[in-house]
C-alpha positions, 0 to 999 in steps of 0.5 A: 898456910901461905905457899912458900916463895921459891926464890927464897930457895935460890942462892946465887952462884959465884964464879968459882963454883962453876967448872971450867970444862964445858961438858962439865959445866953443861952437866952441872947446870942441870937442876940450877936455877935461872932467875931474872929480875925484870921491871914487870916481875921477877921470874925463875926457872930450874934448868932441865936441859943444856947443850955443850958447844966446845971450842973444837966443835964445828957446830959452835959459833966460835969454831972459826974465831972471834967475830963481833956476833960471838964475842961474848963467847970469848969472856970468862965463864959465867957470862951470858952469850944471847943471840938471835936464830931464825930472825925471831928467837933469842938463845941463852948461853953460859960461857964456859972454859977460860977467857979467850977460849970460845966455849958455851953451854946453851940453856935449852929448857926450864921448869917454871919456878916463880913469877909464873903469872909474868911468864903467862903474860909474856907467852899467852895461851902457852901451857905451864909445860910449854912455857919455858920448853925450848930455847926461844921459848924460855927467853921469851918467858924470862923476858931476856932480851939481846941486850943481856948479851955479855951480862954476868950471871954470877953475883945475883944481879938482874939476870942470874944463876943460882943453886937450889936446895933440892937434891941433884937431878938424875941426868941423861945424855944424848945427842943435840937437837936440830944440827947438821954439823957434829950431829953425832956428838953426845953433848946434850944433858937433860934431867930424866923423867922431867916433862919440861925437856924439849925435843923428841921423847926418844932423846930423853928416856 
């Protein structure tokens, strides 16, 4: 019997399905799919870890207002906000809230579902568990580039969010990872018992 194509179980999300509230969005995205149709192949992963960044959050890029760098954060929900960290890695966020608000959800980790051979070619030597475990790793594995900043993730174009037929995940919550500002806020969400989440194990029990 031929293995089932995981992409057949993914239905594109449309904007009206996305919660407006940022924290609700961060929880909603756990168990959803992220798909990238690229020239070298289509890849997909199941979202297992997110972090919420609200407008009143001093750790948010939008906290001090609109800039050229964070402009995508002020668009309507479901838009991609992609930025460079440490000069080497890209992070992908899903804009949340109403247009003009300045809020987003960071996608921290994926469970690879489809196009795993393509992901492995992009991240040579990485184990299956580590292919997309962490925000910089997942953008590299999926072939996401800085030009994807501002892309509409709703509607099933080249980079899109989807829903899966699988049962909803059991969700845990913790403080966010690697922050000095607002470090005590419980705004990280993850799928319990997933081996693909990032960060210290004590935060994912």
